[in-house]
N, C-alpha and C positions, 0 to 999 in steps of 0.2 A: 504494499500500499503506499509505504513512504517513497519508493522509486516511482511509482506512478505519479505522485504529488509533485515530487520533485521535475520529472519531466514535463509536466504540464505548466510548472512555474517558468522553466526554462523556455519553453516554447512561447508562452505569453511574454516574456522577456525579450526574446528575438523579434516578435511580432512588433512590439512598442518600438523597438531600436529601428526597424524597418521602415515602420511609420514616420518616425521623425526625420531619418535620412530623405525620405522621398518629400517630406515637407519643406526641407532645407532647401533640396533639389529645385521644388518648383519655385520657391522664395528666390533663390538666386537666379533662376532662369529669367523670371519677370523683371527682376532689377536690371540684369544684363540687357533685355530686350529695351527698357527705356532709357539705356545709355549710363547706368550706375556703374561706379566703378568698384569693383570687389577686390578688397585687399588695402594694404598701406597706401596712403596719399603720396605720390611721388613729388620730389621737388621741381618747382615751378608752377605747382596748381593748390588749389584750395578746394576743399569739399562744402557743397552746398548741403542745406537740409534735406533734400530728396535722393542723397547719395550720389549726385553727379559731379562733375568736375568743372572748373573754369580756371583760366590761367592766373597765376599770382604776377600782378605787374612789377612786384620787386625782385622776384625769383625768376621768371621766365627769361629776361636777358643774361643772367649767370649761366643758366643750362644752354643757352644757344652759344655762348662764349666757350664754355667747356668742350662742346662738341666741335666746334671751330679748331679750338686747340689741338684736341685728339686727332682730327682729321688732317690737318696741316703739319702738325709736329708728331708729338707721341704720348703715350698713355701717361707718361711722368709729368709732362707738360700740363695736362688736364688736371692732374693729381695737386700739383704745386698751385696751381690757380685757385682751386677749390679750397686747399686748406689757408691760402692766404686772406679768404674772406670772413673765416670765422662766423659762418652762418648757424642759427639756431632752429630747433623744430618750432614751427607755428602752432601745431595743436596735436593733441592726442596726450599720452601719458607722460611723453618726453617733451612737452610744451616748455619753451624758453630754455632748454638745455642744449648746449653747444654740439653741432654735428660733427662726428668724428670720421675722417676720411681715411681709407687705405687702399691699396691696390684693388682688393677684391670689390668693395664699395663702389669705386669708380666703374670698374667693369659692368657692374650690374646696371649703374645708371645709364651707361652708354648703349648697353643691350635692351633697355626698356622702348619697347614699341609704341608706349602711350604717347611719345614725342612727335610720333608720325600722325597723331590723332586716330590710332588705333584703339577700340576698348576691347579686350579679350578676356575670356574666361574659360578654362578647360576645353572642353572640344565644341563648344557653341560656336556659331557662326561670328565673325568678326563684325563689329559695329563700327563704321567710321564715321568720326566726328570732326569734320573740319576746323571747327573753333579751338580745338585742343592741340592742333599742331603748332609745335614750336620750331621744329627742325626740319629741313628739306630732306627729301630722301635720299638725295646724293651725297649731302652732308653725313647724314646718319650711315650710310653705306661705307663712305671713306673712314669714319671713326671706327667702324667695325673691323676694318682691316689693321687699324692699329692695336685694337683688341686682341685680335686672333696671331699677332706676333708669337713667334716660338718663345717660350719662356725659359729661363735658365733652369736647370735641373736642381731640384731640391738639395741641400746640403746635408751632411750627417752631423748630428749632434748628440753623441752618446750619453752625455752627462746632463742633459737638458732635463730640469725635474729632479735631479739627484744631488746635485752639487747646491751648497747653502751658502747664502751671503754671510760673511763673518762679520759685517755690522749689525744688520738687523734680523738675521735668521731666516729670511724668505729664501723661496727656491730660486735658483738661476736659470735662465733660458737662453736657448741658442740665437744668434742674431748675426748681422752682417756689419762690419765697420769699414767698408770699402770694396773694391772690386774683387778681391781675393783674399780678404781678412774674415775669418770665422772669429766670433768672441761668445762669451758666456756674460751675462750681466744680469744683475738682481732684478727680478720682475717688478720689484716696487719702483723702479726707476723709469718704467714704461709710461708713456704719456696717457694710455687709458687706464692705468692703475688707479682703483677706487678705494685702497686701503691706506692706512698710514705710510708714510714714506721716510727711510731712514736718513740720518745727516750725511753720510758719505756711502752711497752704493756702491759695490764692487762691479768692476768692469775688467776681466781679464781676458788675453787671447787664449782661443780654444787650444791650438797647438802646446802652449805652455802648460795649461791646466792638465790637458789629457796626458802628455808626457810626465809630469809629475805622479798622476794617478797611476800610470804602468810602472813606473820605478817603485812606488810603495807597494803597489801588489805583487810584483817580482820579489822585492825584499820579504815579504809577508809569506808567498808561498816558498821562497827558499829556506827560511827558518822552519817552516813545518816539514820540508822534504828532509833536511839535515837532522831534525828531530827524529822523525821516522826511520832513517837509516842508522842513527846511534841506538834507538831502542831495538831495532832488528839485529844489529850487531850484539848487543848485550844479550839479548834472548838466544841468539846462536852460541855465544861463548858460554852462557848458563847451561845449556843443554849439553855441550861438551863435558863441562865439569861434572854434570850429573850422570852421563854416561860412563866416565872415569870412575866416579864413586861407586857406580853400580858394578863396575867391573871388579874392583877391588873387594867390594863386600862379597860378590860370587866367590872370587879366589879365597877369601877367609872362610867362608862357609864350607869350600871344598876340603880346605886343608883341616877343617875341625872334623869333618866326615870321615877323611881319610885316616886320620890319626885314631878315631874311635873305632873303625873298623880294624885297623892292624892290632889295636889293644884287645879285641874281642877274639881275634884269631891268634893270640900269643906271639905274635911275630915283632914286637916293638922293640928295637934296640936302644942304645942310651940316647941318642937322639929322639927318638919317638917318644922316650921317658921323660926327657927333658919338656918336650913339647907338651906332652899330655899333663905334666906338672903346671906348665904355664896356663893351660886350658882350665885346670880346676883351681885356679887361684881365685880369689874373691873378687867382689865388683870394682875393687880399685886396681885390678891387674891392668898391664900396659894394653895387651891386645884386645881385652872387652872394652877398655875406655876407648881405643881407637874404632873399634865396631860401632859403638854407642855415637860418638861424634861423626862417623861417616854415616849412619843412619839418619841421624837428626840434619845433617846436611844436605841429604837426598831429598828428605821431606820438605825442608824449606825452600830447597831450589825448585822442587814439582809445585809449592804453593806459588811460588814467585813468578815461574814460566806461565801458570794458568791466569795469573792476575794480568800479566803483560799481554796475553793473547786477547782475553777480553777487552781491556782498554784500548788495544790497537783495532779491534772488530766494531768497537763503538764509535772511535773517532773517525 
């Protein structure tokens, strides 16, 4: 019963979700048909109460000039021009906040077909609004040639996000300081950084920092390898001593058993008699003390060897 109820609830949820999606689709289709702009308001326009756009007299010439610079010059020229104007957002959540310009944002601005007077959304037919055209088609296409220029391959920054600034403790990110200079700098020094800024953010050449890290890692692993080699040599030496002690103990036991057998057979001579006398000595006898020391030494060596093996396997 519970499974049936859950199945019905899920089916109803999917039904309501599909109904909401269909309603949004119908509403956006109607808005597009009457010329409303669906999405953010592009630079150079302002939004009317019915959702349609009209040109912003103070920003439309700026957009036209940016396209001209990109068409006749380069993308960098348009970026420099827009950065120097210190524009702010005119509406929305970012109202009165400064606009930030990067290569990516300038690329998106130059690729926006709204400046040709086209109102697009999804797969619906394009609506042409001549009053919205700011840029001529030839200029727009010439600016796209500047956008489509081959980009420099991305550089590799293995320590980006791992290294930390020695002044404020923030992460360091990779960047460029010239044509062929890779650098790492504190992210608190970036222009778009919103958090607190340190007094002296670190900026270091990438080759210098990476070489230092390689040296430190090589030294660390070298010490570890030397330690492993020393421990392996000590284990081998301990095992050799243990085998020698076992051999001596086996020889001693063999002598004892041989002397006892000769005594039982009645074939002991003077030397055997003296050996048997030594074997019958009390616990303080030389031979017995040597045997006890060898046995203790063998036991301690075995314990030490097993501990070293466990430690090496864990590390």
